[in-house]
All heavy atoms as an XYZ file, in Angstrom:
706
protein
N     -14.070      1.404     19.684
C     -13.905      0.000     19.289
C     -12.470     -0.359     19.153
O     -11.682      0.431     18.569
C     -14.603     -0.167     17.986
C     -14.616     -1.626     17.520
S     -15.322     -1.996     15.883
C     -16.987     -1.778     16.236
N     -12.103     -1.554     19.617
C     -10.708     -2.071     19.554
C     -10.346     -2.303     18.149
O     -11.066     -2.938     17.373
C     -10.665     -3.314     20.393
C      -9.293     -3.983     20.378
C      -9.302     -5.267     21.095
C      -8.041     -6.056     20.835
N      -8.050     -7.387     21.274
N      -9.165     -1.828     17.759
C      -8.627     -2.168     16.419
C      -8.016     -3.588     16.535
O      -7.293     -3.950     17.336
C      -7.483     -1.191     16.038
C      -6.906     -1.384     14.689
C      -5.755     -0.424     14.449
C      -5.090     -0.796     13.116
N      -3.979      0.001     12.834
N      -8.426     -4.416     15.497
C      -7.927     -5.746     15.425
C      -6.869     -5.848     14.366
O      -7.061     -5.431     13.181
C      -9.164     -6.716     15.069
C     -10.193     -6.693     16.250
C      -8.655     -8.148     14.840
C     -11.391     -7.542     15.866
N      -5.741     -6.412     14.740
C      -4.608     -6.540     13.862
C      -4.889     -7.724     12.899
O      -5.674     -8.646     13.271
C      -3.353     -6.837     14.612
C      -2.933     -5.654     15.552
C      -2.618     -4.364     14.730
O      -2.063     -4.428     13.647
O      -2.935     -3.311     15.267
N      -4.207     -7.704     11.795
C      -4.471     -8.720     10.715
C      -4.336    -10.187     11.279
O      -5.164    -11.070     11.000
C      -3.578     -8.514      9.513
C      -3.807     -9.401      8.338
C      -5.246     -9.304      7.842
C      -2.864     -8.988      7.243
N      -3.298    -10.444     12.022
C      -3.078    -11.813     12.489
C      -4.119    -12.250     13.482
O      -4.530    -13.390     13.496
C      -1.634    -11.974     13.135
C      -0.524    -11.846     12.113
C      -0.688    -12.853     10.940
O      -1.010    -14.112     11.271
O      -0.538    -12.453      9.811
N      -4.584    -11.302     14.285
C      -5.708    -11.643     15.238
C      -6.948    -11.920     14.443
O      -7.684    -12.812     14.764
C      -5.888    -10.463     16.252
C      -6.948    -10.745     17.299
C      -7.165     -9.566     18.189
O      -6.485     -8.507     18.071
O      -8.076     -9.696     19.065
N      -7.261    -11.113     13.429
C      -8.391    -11.297     12.546
C      -8.343    -12.703     11.893
O      -9.336    -13.388     11.934
C      -8.484    -10.245     11.464
C      -9.516    -10.401     10.530
C     -10.886    -10.332     11.101
C      -9.362     -9.340      9.431
N      -7.171    -13.146     11.442
C      -7.027    -14.426     10.820
C      -7.334    -15.527     11.861
O      -7.988    -16.488     11.430
C      -5.663    -14.625     10.330
C      -5.482    -13.772      8.961
C      -4.016    -13.895      8.446
C      -3.802    -13.003      7.221
N      -2.443    -13.119      6.732
N      -6.907    -15.403     13.056
C      -7.206    -16.383     14.108
C      -8.710    -16.450     14.388
O      -9.298    -17.546     14.508
C      -6.438    -16.088     15.361
C      -4.927    -16.353     15.262
C      -4.687    -17.802     14.820
O      -5.251    -18.762     15.427
N      -3.848    -17.959     13.767
N      -9.415    -15.263     14.432
C     -10.848    -15.255     14.606
C     -11.515    -15.993     13.421
O     -12.425    -16.725     13.571
C     -11.337    -13.833     14.752
C     -10.832    -13.219     16.038
C     -12.879    -13.784     14.650
C     -11.011    -11.746     16.175
N     -11.053    -15.681     12.232
C     -11.669    -16.296     11.015
C     -11.421    -17.842     11.030
O     -12.331    -18.622     10.643
C     -11.037    -15.746      9.751
C     -11.433    -14.275      9.487
C     -10.847    -13.581      8.292
O      -9.890    -14.191      7.735
O     -11.312    -12.514      7.910
N     -10.288    -18.274     11.426
C     -10.023    -19.699     11.503
C     -10.951    -20.407     12.561
O     -11.432    -21.457     12.369
C      -8.586    -19.987     11.969
C      -7.590    -19.772     10.790
C      -6.173    -19.876     11.320
C      -7.796    -20.690      9.597
N     -11.208    -19.701     13.677
C     -12.219    -20.220     14.658
C     -13.573    -20.260     14.100
O     -14.249    -21.275     14.319
C     -12.105    -19.285     15.928
C     -12.956    -19.870     17.046
O     -12.745    -20.991     17.480
O     -13.918    -19.148     17.535
N     -14.027    -19.210     13.368
C     -15.287    -19.254     12.791
C     -15.331    -20.353     11.753
O     -16.377    -21.058     11.665
C     -15.497    -17.921     12.072
C     -15.775    -16.762     12.976
S     -15.847    -15.143     12.203
C     -16.879    -15.373     10.832
N     -14.313    -20.579     10.971
C     -14.278    -21.601      9.988
C     -14.480    -23.029     10.691
O     -15.211    -23.890     10.143
C     -13.028    -21.542      9.220
C     -12.925    -22.561      7.971
S     -14.320    -22.259      6.873
C     -15.056    -23.881      6.899
N     -13.754    -23.243     11.748
C     -13.944    -24.481     12.529
C     -15.363    -24.723     12.926
O     -15.816    -25.827     12.812
C     -13.036    -24.453     13.692
C     -12.941    -25.777     14.469
C     -12.423    -26.875     13.622
O     -11.304    -26.761     13.094
N     -13.163    -27.964     13.419
N     -15.984    -23.657     13.444
C     -17.417    -23.773     13.813
C     -18.272    -24.155     12.567
O     -19.165    -25.088     12.699
C     -17.915    -22.489     14.355
C     -17.341    -22.134     15.723
C     -17.733    -23.129     16.815
O     -18.893    -23.497     16.795
O     -16.836    -23.423     17.635
N     -18.109    -23.517     11.418
C     -18.807    -23.816     10.226
C     -18.553    -25.202      9.777
O     -19.463    -25.980      9.402
C     -18.510    -22.787      9.133
C     -18.984    -21.451      9.480
C     -19.059    -23.222      7.762
C     -18.480    -20.255      8.602
N     -17.279    -25.595      9.809
C     -16.961    -26.950      9.371
C     -17.523    -28.002     10.296
O     -18.097    -29.088      9.788
C     -15.398    -27.091      9.394
C     -14.936    -28.468      8.905
O     -15.193    -28.783      7.691
O     -14.431    -29.279      9.689
N     -17.580    -27.782     11.558
C     -18.172    -28.790     12.511
C     -19.722    -28.918     12.158
O     -20.253    -29.977     12.164
C     -18.014    -28.301     13.935
C     -16.669    -28.378     14.449
O     -15.835    -29.107     13.957
N     -16.410    -27.637     15.515
N     -20.401    -27.817     11.930
C     -21.777    -27.832     11.625
C     -22.018    -28.622     10.232
O     -22.853    -29.451     10.170
C     -22.410    -26.389     11.547
C     -23.829    -26.406     10.967
C     -22.408    -25.754     12.986
N     -21.235    -28.174      9.267
C     -21.405    -28.779      7.995
C     -21.097    -30.287      7.996
O     -21.809    -31.180      7.462
C     -20.536    -28.148      6.987
S     -21.129    -26.457      6.534
N     -19.992    -30.671      8.645
C     -19.588    -32.089      8.737
C     -20.701    -32.886      9.428
O     -20.998    -34.042      9.035
C     -18.276    -32.274      9.499
C     -17.051    -31.730      8.766
C     -16.598    -32.626      7.615
O     -16.840    -33.848      7.732
N     -15.985    -32.039      6.731
N     -21.171    -32.393     10.530
C     -22.205    -33.217     11.280
C     -23.564    -33.193     10.606
O     -24.391    -33.978     11.173
C     -22.298    -32.608     12.738
O     -22.749    -31.327     12.761
N     -23.817    -32.397      9.620
C     -25.089    -32.372      8.978
C     -25.041    -32.685      7.490
O     -26.015    -32.567      6.773
C     -25.705    -31.014      9.088
C     -26.195    -30.835     10.559
O     -27.257    -31.260     10.915
N     -25.446    -30.047     11.363
N     -23.875    -33.309      7.008
C     -23.762    -33.668      5.593
C     -23.824    -32.500      4.644
O     -24.307    -32.701      3.538
N     -23.359    -31.368      4.999
C     -23.406    -30.202      4.135
C     -21.996    -30.036      3.509
O     -20.994    -30.010      4.214
C     -23.750    -28.953      4.855
C     -25.241    -29.167      5.445
C     -23.614    -27.697      4.063
C     -25.653    -28.010      6.379
N     -21.989    -29.874      2.189
C     -20.674    -29.723      1.478
C     -20.444    -28.255      1.128
O     -21.300    -27.579      0.785
C     -20.735    -30.606      0.202
C     -20.966    -32.064      0.464
N     -22.240    -32.575      0.376
C     -20.120    -33.005      0.844
C     -22.083    -33.927      0.719
N     -20.814    -34.191      0.962
N     -19.251    -27.875      1.281
C     -18.796    -26.562      0.906
C     -17.437    -26.587      0.336
O     -16.707    -27.564      0.480
C     -18.884    -25.537      2.183
C     -17.812    -25.917      3.278
C     -16.521    -25.347      3.255
C     -18.158    -26.787      4.257
C     -15.669    -25.709      4.181
C     -17.217    -27.186      5.208
C     -15.991    -26.635      5.167
O     -15.058    -26.897      6.124
N     -17.004    -25.469     -0.321
C     -15.717    -25.525     -1.036
C     -15.009    -24.151     -0.788
O     -15.649    -23.152     -0.812
C     -15.987    -25.721     -2.496
C     -16.864    -26.855     -2.797
C     -18.254    -26.735     -2.902
C     -16.307    -28.107     -2.900
C     -19.111    -27.831     -3.149
C     -17.118    -29.290     -3.135
C     -18.490    -29.109     -3.181
O     -19.198    -30.211     -3.439
N     -13.665    -24.245     -0.656
C     -12.891    -23.016     -0.689
C     -12.905    -22.457     -2.119
O     -12.769    -23.262     -3.066
C     -11.459    -23.265     -0.262
C     -11.322    -23.579      1.229
S      -9.592    -23.679      1.726
C      -9.070    -25.132      0.873
N     -12.998    -21.161     -2.266
C     -12.925    -20.573     -3.606
C     -12.091    -19.236     -3.435
O     -11.727    -18.823     -2.411
C     -14.278    -20.172     -4.211
C     -15.135    -21.477     -4.407
C     -15.074    -19.281     -3.219
N     -11.732    -18.670     -4.548
C     -11.132    -17.371     -4.614
C      -9.804    -17.351     -3.923
O      -8.980    -18.265     -3.953
N      -9.562    -16.246     -3.197
C      -8.289    -16.034     -2.440
C      -8.064    -17.085     -1.361
O      -6.924    -17.352     -1.031
N      -9.077    -17.662     -0.772
C      -8.895    -18.651      0.218
C      -8.368    -19.930     -0.398
O      -7.416    -20.502      0.139
C     -10.258    -19.004      0.897
O     -10.816    -17.792      1.529
C     -10.176    -20.087      1.985
N      -8.853    -20.301     -1.539
C      -8.248    -21.521     -2.203
C      -6.811    -21.212     -2.663
O      -5.946    -22.026     -2.472
C      -9.206    -21.879     -3.395
C      -8.721    -23.112     -4.179
C      -8.587    -24.371     -3.325
C      -9.687    -23.358     -5.318
N      -6.652    -20.024     -3.266
C      -5.287    -19.664     -3.693
C      -4.315    -19.649     -2.495
O      -3.166    -20.195     -2.659
C      -5.286    -18.344     -4.372
C      -3.976    -17.764     -4.885
C      -3.455    -18.658     -5.957
C      -4.167    -16.344     -5.404
N      -4.704    -19.100     -1.428
C      -3.871    -19.095     -0.278
C      -3.536    -20.420      0.281
O      -2.400    -20.748      0.642
N      -4.573    -21.310      0.281
C      -4.364    -22.715      0.790
C      -3.317    -23.432     -0.050
O      -2.443    -24.126      0.468
C      -5.650    -23.409      0.854
N      -3.361    -23.195     -1.373
C      -2.529    -23.941     -2.294
C      -1.085    -23.225     -2.314
O      -0.049    -23.938     -2.165
C      -3.102    -24.019     -3.676
C      -2.122    -24.578     -4.671
C      -4.361    -24.879     -3.614
N      -1.169    -21.995     -2.590
C       0.127    -21.268     -2.837
C       0.969    -20.980     -1.567
O       2.068    -20.997     -1.533
C      -0.071    -19.988     -3.681
C       1.187    -19.328     -4.099
C       0.897    -18.206     -5.076
N       0.216    -17.064     -4.501
C      -0.231    -16.050     -5.096
N      -0.125    -15.996     -6.440
N      -0.888    -15.047     -4.486
N       0.235    -20.559     -0.492
C       0.881    -20.134      0.739
C       0.703    -21.088      1.868
O       1.187    -20.839      3.024
C       0.240    -18.781      1.155
C       0.548    -17.741      0.128
N       1.693    -16.978      0.014
C      -0.285    -17.252     -0.863
C       1.548    -16.144     -0.936
N       0.425    -16.258     -1.486
N      -0.029    -22.240      1.653
C      -0.259    -23.181      2.724
C      -0.992    -22.544      3.866
O      -0.772    -22.880      5.052
C       1.020    -23.833      3.218
C       1.820    -24.471      2.127
C       1.144    -25.575      1.471
C       2.073    -26.235      0.515
N       1.672    -26.070     -0.865
N      -1.832    -21.577      3.574
C      -2.618    -20.900      4.622
C      -3.245    -19.641      3.964
O      -3.721    -19.673      2.915
N      -3.214    -18.465      4.704
C      -3.754    -17.283      4.141
C      -2.832    -16.606      3.186
O      -1.597    -16.776      3.340
C      -4.011    -16.250      5.265
C      -5.208    -16.495      6.125
C      -5.125    -17.266      7.284
C      -6.386    -15.943      5.749
C      -6.285    -17.508      8.030
C      -7.549    -16.116      6.543
C      -7.458    -16.925      7.669
N      -3.319    -15.913      2.136
C      -2.455    -14.998      1.453
C      -2.097    -13.982      2.485
O      -2.876    -13.439      3.163
C      -3.250    -14.334      0.341
C      -3.645    -15.400     -0.726
C      -2.418    -13.243     -0.397
C      -4.562    -14.925     -1.851
N      -0.771    -13.604      2.547
C      -0.311    -12.731      3.656
C      -1.064    -11.470      3.907
O      -1.266    -11.014      5.013
C       1.157    -12.418      3.265
C       1.575    -13.659      2.447
C       0.319    -14.112      1.719
N      -1.571    -10.776      2.746
C      -2.267     -9.573      2.951
C      -3.745     -9.669      2.921
O      -4.538     -8.680      3.016
C      -1.813     -8.587      1.762
C      -2.036     -9.271      0.471
C      -3.133     -9.214     -0.294
C      -1.099     -9.992     -0.263
N      -2.958     -9.940     -1.457
C      -1.668    -10.402     -1.490
C       0.270    -10.446     -0.100
C      -1.035    -11.230     -2.421
C       0.886    -11.147     -0.992
C       0.274    -11.574     -2.147
N      -4.268    -10.883      2.844
C      -5.708    -11.116      2.687
C      -6.359    -11.068      4.163
O      -5.763    -11.359      5.134
C      -5.966    -12.526      2.075
C      -7.370    -12.591      1.499
O      -8.066    -11.649      1.414
O      -7.698    -13.705      1.049
N      -7.610    -10.625      4.146
C      -8.275    -10.432      5.406
C      -9.686    -10.940      5.428
O     -10.554    -10.623      6.240
C      -8.295     -8.978      5.828
C      -9.081     -8.133      4.924
O      -9.620     -8.584      3.820
O      -9.335     -6.927      5.193
N      -9.954    -11.980      4.518
C     -11.236    -12.606      4.532
C     -11.084    -14.026      4.070
O     -10.075    -14.495      3.654
C     -12.243    -11.870      3.650
C     -11.961    -11.941      2.149
O     -10.864    -12.442      1.801
O     -12.765    -11.639      1.320
N     -12.232    -14.791      4.128
C     -12.298    -16.222      3.725
C     -13.388    -16.338      2.640
O     -14.470    -15.725      2.860
C     -12.407    -17.109      4.907
C     -11.326    -17.070      5.855
S     -11.463    -18.130      7.287
C     -10.795    -19.622      6.625
N     -13.225    -17.103      1.647
C     -14.239    -17.306      0.609
C     -14.601    -18.734      0.508
O     -13.700    -19.599      0.281
C     -13.606    -16.784     -0.734
C     -13.019    -15.416     -0.636
O     -13.680    -14.451     -0.349
O     -11.823    -15.330     -0.883
N     -15.895    -19.025      0.614
C     -16.387    -20.357      0.415
C     -17.644    -20.363     -0.401
O     -18.335    -19.281     -0.509
C     -16.760    -20.900      1.854
C     -15.542    -21.100      2.723
C     -15.088    -20.074      3.524
C     -14.804    -22.261      2.609
C     -14.017    -20.179      4.319
C     -13.613    -22.395      3.375
C     -13.296    -21.423      4.257
N     -17.947    -21.511     -0.959
C     -19.163    -21.606     -1.811
C     -19.825    -22.972     -1.522
O     -19.135    -23.901     -0.980
C     -18.838    -21.521     -3.288
N     -21.110    -23.073     -1.791
C     -21.803    -24.394     -1.689
C     -22.935    -24.341     -2.664
O     -23.441    -23.314     -3.099
C     -22.231    -24.678     -0.275
C     -23.218    -23.607      0.347
S     -23.707    -23.988      2.024
C     -22.281    -24.020      3.006
N     -23.429    -25.508     -3.047
C     -24.558    -25.640     -3.914
C     -25.827    -25.293     -3.183
O     -25.845    -25.270     -1.936
C     -24.635    -27.089     -4.420
C     -23.573    -27.453     -5.366
C     -22.552    -28.365     -4.986
C     -23.484    -26.856     -6.658
C     -21.587    -28.735     -5.912
C     -22.510    -27.201     -7.514
C     -21.481    -28.114     -7.158
N     -26.774    -24.837     -3.907
C     -28.038    -24.308     -3.297
C     -28.653    -25.212     -2.366
O     -29.106    -24.841     -1.263
C     -29.017    -23.918     -4.437
C     -30.423    -23.466     -3.964
C     -30.418    -22.362     -3.019
N     -29.947    -21.111     -3.708
C     -29.978    -19.959     -3.111
N     -30.373    -19.814     -1.883
N     -29.574    -18.870     -3.750
N     -28.676    -26.528     -2.630
C     -29.299    -27.533     -1.719
C     -28.605    -27.540     -0.331
O     -29.344    -27.520      0.674
C     -29.145    -28.924     -2.380
C     -29.864    -29.959     -1.535
C     -29.656    -31.325     -2.251
O     -30.169    -31.489     -3.394
O     -29.013    -32.221     -1.603
N     -27.328    -27.409     -0.380
C     -26.565    -27.394      0.837
C     -26.838    -26.030      1.565
O     -26.876    -26.003      2.803
C     -25.094    -27.638      0.594
C     -24.744    -29.033      0.187
O     -25.196    -29.952      0.863
O     -24.106    -29.200     -0.851
N     -26.811    -24.997      0.856
C     -27.041    -23.653      1.436
C     -28.429    -23.564      2.034
O     -28.556    -23.127      3.215
C     -26.921    -22.569      0.396
C     -27.234    -21.260      0.933
C     -26.310    -20.514      1.787
C     -28.377    -20.509      0.501
C     -26.634    -19.197      2.278
C     -28.711    -19.267      1.031
C     -27.789    -18.656      1.896
O     -28.108    -17.408      2.383
N     -29.414    -24.100      1.364
C     -30.737    -24.108      2.000
C     -30.846    -24.816      3.293
O     -31.472    -24.510      4.241
C     -31.792    -24.645      0.981
C     -32.047    -23.657     -0.181
O     -31.692    -22.486     -0.056
O     -32.571    -24.145     -1.202
N     -30.068    -26.032      3.317
C     -30.060    -26.860      4.547
C     -29.337    -26.048      5.626
O     -29.827    -26.066      6.787
C     -29.297    -28.194      4.189
C     -29.403    -29.137      5.335
C     -28.797    -30.471      4.955
C     -28.862    -31.439      6.075
N     -28.315    -32.748      5.765
N     -28.300    -25.410      5.324
C     -27.502    -24.676      6.341
C     -28.388    -23.528      6.876
O     -28.425    -23.318      8.062
C     -26.224    -24.053      5.657
C     -25.409    -23.177      6.637
C     -24.883    -24.016      7.838
C     -24.199    -22.629      5.873
N     -29.080    -22.853      5.980
C     -30.058    -21.744      6.453
C     -31.035    -22.357      7.368
O     -31.488    -21.633      8.301
C     -30.750    -21.085      5.304
S     -29.604    -20.082      4.299
N     -31.560    -23.509      7.118
C     -32.562    -24.129      8.010
C     -32.048    -24.428      9.400
O     -32.775    -24.273     10.362
C     -33.099    -25.342      7.274
C     -34.202    -26.049      8.063
C     -34.653    -27.319      7.311
O     -34.850    -27.272      6.039
O     -34.819    -28.355      7.926
N     -30.847    -24.963      9.460
C     -30.351    -25.486     10.760
C     -29.487    -24.431     11.512
O     -29.240    -24.647     12.690
C     -29.568    -26.749     10.552
C     -28.240    -26.508      9.812
C     -30.375    -27.871      9.943
C     -27.264    -27.607      9.772
N     -29.015    -23.429     10.817
C     -28.130    -22.458     11.391
C     -28.534    -21.932     12.707
O     -27.768    -21.856     13.679
C     -27.780    -21.367     10.422
N     -29.771    -21.539     12.869
C     -30.133    -20.831     14.194
C     -29.928    -21.784     15.380
O     -29.713    -21.336     16.496
C     -31.615    -20.594     14.054
C     -31.772    -20.378     12.532
C     -30.874    -21.325     11.936
N     -29.977    -23.094     15.191
C     -29.720    -24.011     16.276
C     -28.278    -24.169     16.643
O     -27.969    -24.553     17.774
C     -30.297    -25.384     15.938
C     -31.780    -25.432     15.758
C     -32.325    -26.900     15.664
N     -31.542    -27.729     14.730
C     -32.031    -28.204     13.603
N     -33.206    -27.853     13.221
N     -31.336    -29.038     12.860
N     -27.395    -23.814     15.721
C     -25.887    -24.081     15.899
C     -25.135    -22.895     16.180
O     -24.230    -22.959     16.993
C     -25.388    -24.804     14.693
C     -25.827    -26.260     14.559
C     -26.925    -26.602     13.852
C     -25.066    -27.242     15.226
C     -27.256    -27.942     13.703
C     -25.416    -28.544     15.148
C     -26.592    -28.930     14.331
O     -26.873    -30.183     14.281
N     -25.455    -21.772     15.594
C     -24.549    -20.613     15.727
C     -25.050    -19.674     16.748
O     -26.108    -19.111     16.697
C     -24.471    -19.877     14.368
C     -23.840    -20.758     13.260
C     -24.615    -21.293     12.265
C     -22.475    -21.020     13.352
C     -24.045    -21.979     11.307
C     -21.885    -21.754     12.370
C     -22.697    -22.301     11.304
N     -24.304    -19.672     17.859
C     -24.706    -18.824     19.042
C     -23.479    -18.004     19.389
O     -22.429    -18.080     18.785
C     -25.147    -19.655     20.214
O     -24.062    -20.587     20.629
C     -26.393    -20.455     19.863
N     -23.586    -17.232     20.399
C     -22.470    -16.342     20.866
C     -21.115    -17.125     20.823
O     -21.070    -18.274     21.182
C     -22.700    -15.875     22.347
C     -23.865    -14.921     22.431
C     -23.538    -13.430     21.937
O     -22.370    -13.108     22.010
O     -24.477    -12.826     21.584
N     -20.139    -16.523     20.359
C     -19.971    -15.147     19.887
C     -20.357    -14.912     18.377
O     -20.196    -13.830     17.875
C     -18.467    -14.870     20.133
C     -17.847    -16.150     19.870
C     -18.821    -17.171     20.336
N     -20.788    -15.996     17.707
C     -21.114    -15.864     16.317
C     -22.566    -15.961     16.057
O     -23.332    -16.456     16.955
C     -20.386    -17.018     15.508
C     -18.881    -17.080     15.744
C     -18.315    -18.193     16.259
C     -18.095    -15.944     15.556
C     -16.896    -18.256     16.469
C     -16.749    -15.946     15.782
C     -16.132    -17.112     16.274
O     -14.794    -17.144     16.483
N     -23.007    -15.533     14.884
C     -24.377    -15.702     14.471
C     -24.412    -15.945     12.941
O     -23.454    -15.587     12.245
C     -25.210    -14.493     14.868
C     -24.818    -13.221     14.256
C     -25.371    -12.804     13.033
C     -23.786    -12.412     14.788
C     -24.971    -11.596     12.439
C     -23.341    -11.228     14.178
C     -23.977    -10.823     12.980
N     -25.470    -16.462     12.433
C     -25.691    -16.778     11.030
C     -26.443    -15.572     10.412
O     -27.483    -15.326     10.978
C     -26.364    -18.032     10.812
C     -26.542    -18.393      9.453
C     -25.450    -18.981      8.718
C     -27.769    -18.249      8.818
C     -25.565    -19.288      7.352
C     -27.883    -18.592      7.397
C     -26.787    -19.110      6.680
N     -25.934    -15.061      9.357
C     -26.561    -13.955      8.714
C     -26.677    -14.178      7.237
O     -25.623    -14.690      6.629
C     -25.849    -12.682      8.987
C     -26.488    -11.456      8.282
C     -25.758    -10.180      8.633
O     -25.018    -10.089      9.636
N     -25.811     -9.140      7.826
N     -27.808    -13.998      6.608
C     -27.915    -14.084      5.149
C     -28.731    -12.900      4.672
O     -29.064    -11.957      5.467
C     -28.517    -15.389      4.712
C     -29.925    -15.581      5.199
O     -30.607    -14.656      5.481
N     -30.299    -16.843      5.322
N     -29.092    -12.932      3.368
C     -29.769    -11.703      2.773
C     -31.160    -11.561      3.314
O     -31.700    -10.432      3.064
C     -29.659    -11.712      1.209
C     -28.296    -11.786      0.688
C     -30.479    -12.908      0.714
N     -31.685    -12.553      3.899
C     -33.058    -12.453      4.406
C     -33.143    -11.977      5.825
O     -34.027    -11.683      6.382
C     -33.764    -13.811      4.283
C     -33.704    -14.312      2.830
C     -32.859    -15.410      2.575
C     -34.401    -13.688      1.857
C     -32.804    -15.825      1.271
C     -34.312    -14.175      0.573
C     -33.601    -15.212      0.204
O     -33.446    -15.696     -1.064
C-alpha cells in the first residue's frame, strides 16, 4: 500500500469535505466544525500543522437525513459509512 504524506492526506480530506458540503448544502443539512478542525480554522487559518483528521458534528435530525440520502450521493472514490 502506498504511504500517503500528511500534505497529500490533507488535500484528500479537503476534497472529501467539499463533497460532504455539496451534499449538505443542496439538501438543507447543517453541520459544524468542532474540535481540532475548528481550532485549526480559527488559529491556523486551515489545518493544525500536525493534525491528520477533520472533526464535524450535526444534530440528530440532520444526521438521520444524511444517512437516508447518502447512498445516492457518495460514490467512488468515496462512500458513506456509519455504525450500522
